[in-house]
C-alpha positions as CSV (number, residue, x, y, z in Angstrom):
1,M,61.3,91.3,102.3
2,A,64.9,90.1,102.8
3,Q,66.7,89.1,99.6
4,D,69.3,86.4,99.2
5,P,69.6,86.1,95.4
6,D,72.8,84.0,95.4
7,G,71.6,81.6,98.1
8,T,74.9,82.2,100.0
9,G,73.3,83.6,103.1
10,R,71.1,82.1,105.8
11,V,67.7,83.6,106.3
12,Q,66.2,83.8,109.9
13,A,62.5,84.8,109.8
14,W,60.1,85.6,112.5
15,T,56.6,87.0,112.4
16,V,55.2,89.3,115.2
17,E,51.8,91.0,115.6
18,A,52.5,94.7,116.2
19,H,51.2,96.4,119.4
20,N,51.2,100.1,119.9
21,T,53.0,100.3,123.2
22,A,52.7,104.1,123.6
23,P,49.1,105.3,122.8
24,D,49.0,107.3,126.1
25,S,52.5,108.7,125.9
26,E,53.4,112.4,125.8
27,N,54.3,111.9,122.1
28,R,50.9,112.2,120.7
29,I,51.9,110.8,117.3
30,H,51.1,107.4,118.9
31,D,47.5,108.5,119.4
32,D,45.0,107.6,116.7
33,E,43.3,111.0,116.4
34,V,46.5,113.1,116.4
35,A,48.3,110.8,114.0
36,R,45.4,111.1,111.5
37,R,45.8,114.9,111.5
38,Y,49.3,114.3,110.0
39,G,48.0,112.0,107.3
40,F,48.6,108.6,109.0
41,A,46.0,105.8,109.3
42,G,46.3,105.8,113.1
43,G,48.7,106.0,116.0
44,L,52.2,104.8,115.0
45,V,53.8,101.8,116.7
46,P,57.0,103.3,118.1
47,G,60.2,103.0,116.1
48,V,62.0,101.7,119.1
49,T,59.6,98.7,119.1
50,T,60.4,98.0,115.4
51,Y,64.1,98.3,116.4
52,A,63.5,95.8,119.1
53,W,62.2,93.3,116.6
54,L,65.2,93.8,114.3
55,A,67.6,93.5,117.3
56,R,65.9,90.2,118.2
57,Q,66.7,88.8,114.7
58,A,70.2,90.2,114.8
59,L,70.7,88.2,118.0
60,V,69.4,85.1,116.4
61,A,71.7,85.6,113.3
62,L,74.9,86.7,115.1
63,G,74.6,85.2,118.6
64,P,75.2,86.8,122.1
65,A,78.7,88.0,121.2
66,W,76.9,90.6,119.1
67,L,75.8,92.4,122.3
68,E,79.5,92.5,123.4
69,R,81.0,94.2,120.4
70,G,78.5,94.4,117.5
71,T,76.8,97.2,115.7
72,I,73.3,97.8,114.3
73,E,72.0,100.6,112.1
74,V,68.3,100.9,111.3
75,R,66.0,103.2,109.2
76,F,62.2,103.3,109.5
77,L,60.6,103.7,106.1
78,Q,56.8,103.1,106.5
79,P,54.5,103.3,109.5
80,V,53.5,100.2,111.5
81,Y,50.1,100.1,113.1
82,E,48.4,98.2,115.8
83,G,47.6,94.6,114.7
84,D,49.9,94.5,111.7
85,R,51.5,91.1,111.1
86,V,55.2,92.0,110.5
87,L,57.7,89.6,109.0
88,V,61.1,90.3,110.5
89,E,64.1,88.7,108.6
90,A,67.8,88.5,108.9
91,V,70.1,87.3,106.1
92,T,73.6,86.6,107.3
93,E,76.8,86.7,105.3
94,E,80.5,86.7,105.9
95,R,82.8,89.6,104.8
96,E,86.1,88.6,103.3
97,G,89.1,88.5,105.6
98,A,90.6,86.4,108.3
99,P,88.5,85.7,111.3
100,A,89.5,86.8,114.8
101,D,91.9,84.6,116.6
102,E,93.8,84.7,119.9
103,S,96.3,87.2,118.5
104,T,93.6,89.8,117.9
105,A,91.2,89.0,120.8
106,G,92.5,91.9,122.9
107,E,92.8,94.5,120.1
108,V,90.4,97.2,119.1
109,R,89.9,99.0,115.8
110,G,89.0,102.5,114.9
111,D,85.9,103.6,112.9
112,A,88.0,103.8,109.7
113,A,89.5,100.3,110.0
114,P,88.5,97.9,107.3
115,P,86.1,95.1,108.2
116,V,88.2,92.0,108.7
117,G,86.4,88.7,109.4
118,D,83.1,90.4,110.1
119,R,79.8,88.6,110.1
120,V,76.9,90.7,108.7
121,A,73.1,90.4,109.0
122,R,70.9,92.3,106.6
123,L,67.6,93.1,108.4
124,T,64.1,93.9,107.1
125,A,60.7,94.3,108.6
126,S,57.9,93.8,106.1
127,L,54.3,94.7,106.3
128,P,51.3,92.5,105.3
129,D,51.0,94.2,101.9
130,G,54.7,93.5,101.2
131,A,55.9,97.1,101.9
132,T,59.1,97.4,103.8
133,A,58.6,99.1,107.1
134,A,62.3,99.2,108.2
135,V,65.7,98.1,107.1
136,G,68.9,97.6,109.0
137,T,72.4,96.1,109.1
138,A,73.9,94.4,112.1
139,T,77.6,93.4,112.2
140,L,79.7,91.2,114.5
141,P,83.2,92.5,113.9
142,A,86.2,90.2,114.4
143,M,87.7,92.9,116.6
144,P,85.7,95.4,118.8
145,F,85.6,99.1,118.1
146,A,87.4,101.4,120.4
147,P,84.8,103.0,122.7
148,P,84.3,106.7,123.0
149,D,85.9,108.5,125.9
150,P,83.2,109.3,128.5
151,R,85.1,112.6,129.3
152,D,83.9,113.8,125.8
153,Y,80.3,113.4,127.0
154,P,80.1,115.5,130.2
155,P,76.8,115.2,132.1
156,G,74.3,118.1,131.9
157,D,71.5,119.1,134.1
158,L,67.9,118.4,133.2
159,P,65.8,121.6,132.8
160,D,63.1,122.2,135.3
161,D,60.9,123.6,132.6
162,P,62.0,122.6,129.1
163,V,61.5,125.2,126.4
164,P,59.5,124.5,123.2
165,V,61.6,122.8,120.6
166,S,63.0,124.6,117.6
167,A,66.1,124.2,115.5
168,E,67.6,127.3,117.2
169,V,66.9,125.9,120.6
170,L,68.4,122.6,119.7
171,R,71.6,124.2,118.3
172,G,71.9,126.2,121.5
173,L,71.9,123.3,123.8
174,G,75.1,122.2,125.6
175,P,75.5,118.8,127.2
176,L,72.1,117.2,127.5
177,G,70.6,116.7,130.9
178,V,71.4,113.1,132.0
179,L,68.9,110.3,132.3
180,G,69.7,107.2,134.5
181,A,68.0,103.9,135.3
182,G,68.7,100.6,136.8
183,F,68.2,97.3,135.0
184,R,66.5,94.5,137.0
185,A,66.3,91.2,135.1
186,E,63.4,90.0,137.3
187,R,61.2,92.7,135.6
188,V,62.2,91.9,132.0
189,D,58.7,90.6,131.2
190,E,57.3,94.1,131.8
191,Y,59.2,95.1,128.6
192,L,59.1,91.9,126.6
193,E,55.4,91.3,126.7
194,P,54.3,94.6,125.2
195,V,56.8,94.5,122.4
196,R,55.9,90.8,121.8
197,D,59.5,89.5,121.9
198,D,59.4,85.8,122.8
199,H,63.0,84.9,122.5
200,P,64.2,83.1,125.7
201,Y,67.6,84.7,125.7
202,W,66.3,87.8,127.3
203,R,64.8,85.9,130.3
204,E,67.8,83.6,130.7
205,S,70.8,85.8,130.2
206,G,70.3,88.7,132.7
207,V,71.2,91.3,130.1
208,A,69.1,94.3,129.0
209,H,67.3,94.2,125.7
210,P,68.7,96.7,123.2
211,G,65.2,98.0,122.5
212,W,64.6,98.7,126.2
213,L,67.8,100.8,126.3
214,L,67.0,102.7,123.1
215,Q,63.8,104.0,124.6
216,F,66.0,106.2,126.7
217,A,67.4,107.8,123.6
218,N,63.9,109.0,122.9
219,W,63.3,110.1,126.4
220,I,66.4,112.1,126.8
221,L,65.3,114.3,123.9
222,A,61.8,114.7,125.4
223,A,63.3,115.5,128.8
224,N,65.5,118.4,127.5
225,V,63.1,120.2,125.2
226,R,59.3,120.4,125.1
227,L,58.1,118.5,122.0
228,G,54.9,118.2,120.1
229,P,54.2,115.1,118.1
230,W,57.5,113.7,116.8
231,I,58.9,110.7,115.0
232,H,62.0,108.5,115.5
233,T,63.4,107.8,112.0
234,G,66.6,105.8,112.6
235,S,69.5,104.9,114.9
236,A,73.0,103.6,114.6
237,V,74.3,101.7,117.7
238,T,77.7,100.3,118.6
239,F,77.8,97.9,121.6
240,H,80.8,97.8,123.9
241,R,79.2,95.4,126.3
242,P,75.7,94.6,127.6
243,V,74.0,96.2,130.6
244,R,73.7,93.4,133.2
245,D,71.3,92.6,136.0
246,G,71.6,95.0,138.9
247,E,73.6,97.6,137.0
248,R,72.7,101.3,136.8
249,F,73.5,103.3,133.7
250,E,73.6,106.9,132.8
251,L,72.7,108.3,129.3
252,R,74.7,111.4,128.3
253,G,74.8,113.2,125.0
254,R,74.6,116.3,122.8
255,V,72.9,117.5,119.7
256,A,75.1,116.6,116.7
257,D,73.1,118.3,113.9
258,T,69.8,119.9,112.9
259,Y,68.4,120.1,109.3
260,E,65.3,120.1,107.2
261,R,64.3,117.4,104.7
262,R,61.2,117.4,102.6
263,G,59.4,119.8,105.0
264,H,60.3,117.8,108.1
265,H,62.7,119.3,110.7
266,L,65.1,116.7,112.1
267,V,67.7,116.4,114.8
268,D,70.7,114.0,115.2
269,L,71.7,113.1,118.7
270,D,75.1,111.8,119.7
271,L,74.6,109.7,122.9
272,L,76.7,107.5,125.2
273,F,75.4,105.0,127.7
274,V,77.9,104.5,130.6
275,V,77.9,102.3,133.7
276,G,80.1,104.1,136.2
277,D,82.8,105.5,133.9
278,E,82.7,102.6,131.5
279,P,81.1,103.1,128.0
280,V,78.6,100.3,127.2
281,Q,76.8,101.6,124.1
282,H,77.2,104.5,121.7
283,V,74.1,105.7,119.8
284,K,73.5,108.1,116.9
285,H,69.8,108.8,117.1
286,T,67.7,110.7,114.5
287,A,64.2,112.1,114.9
288,I,61.8,114.5,113.2
289,H,61.1,117.1,115.9
290,R,58.6,119.0,113.7
291,I,56.5,117.0,111.3
292,R,55.4,118.7,108.1
293,P,51.7,119.4,107.8
294,A,49.5,116.8,106.1
295,A,48.7,117.6,102.5
296,G,45.4,119.5,102.3
């Protein structure tokens, strides 16, 4: 549960009933029977759904400007199951420094620049028993970050027959095969209703929900290698602007790293969403591509 021990922050709380949006997907970790083989109580609610809830509260806490130049980093700590009542909270605070004014409005800052005049939202998603399912931090910087150069993310070709995943296969991949899609605001309820996000902004603004976009970070991995059951464990996202009604984006990327942790085999992806040649969202995405066997 979000903590505000000094009473200096403002808590925004919202409760949602979890729905497993992917029981029939190719990732069988969302299937009850398969998930139980790995020691879970049932099929996992997708991490991108939990991310969508945290993003909703980041929007409430930081406002629509967050989608223009903000950041969000999330980690998933405990599984969420169908029917769980999840408390999603954001505690906002101000970082020290002068706020943005007209003299800085057109400037950008690099990744190493100090946070000046940033607003921060500490995010948590808590389960009915009080356990923390996910934590995150969203920021609204006074100045936007400099976007990556799309030329550093050349588009690859999707394989006709993806090979089974392994660390060696992942390390040998070049530019990932590109995924693309168009956003149509008139169809936004097809996404919002399953994830149970009731915020009116998504229906009124004509911009794509961050959770809808992050699904493609999962799908680009599944399109480039053949996966068994796998688990999304966290993401770090920098927004450069929203994807708007009628726009078509491409998702490009590469494998940044592979490693083992506590018997799990993980992969980090470095991804860039572009509209035309304009970067709109930079994502660092982490997943367990091979789950350790259940004890016993």
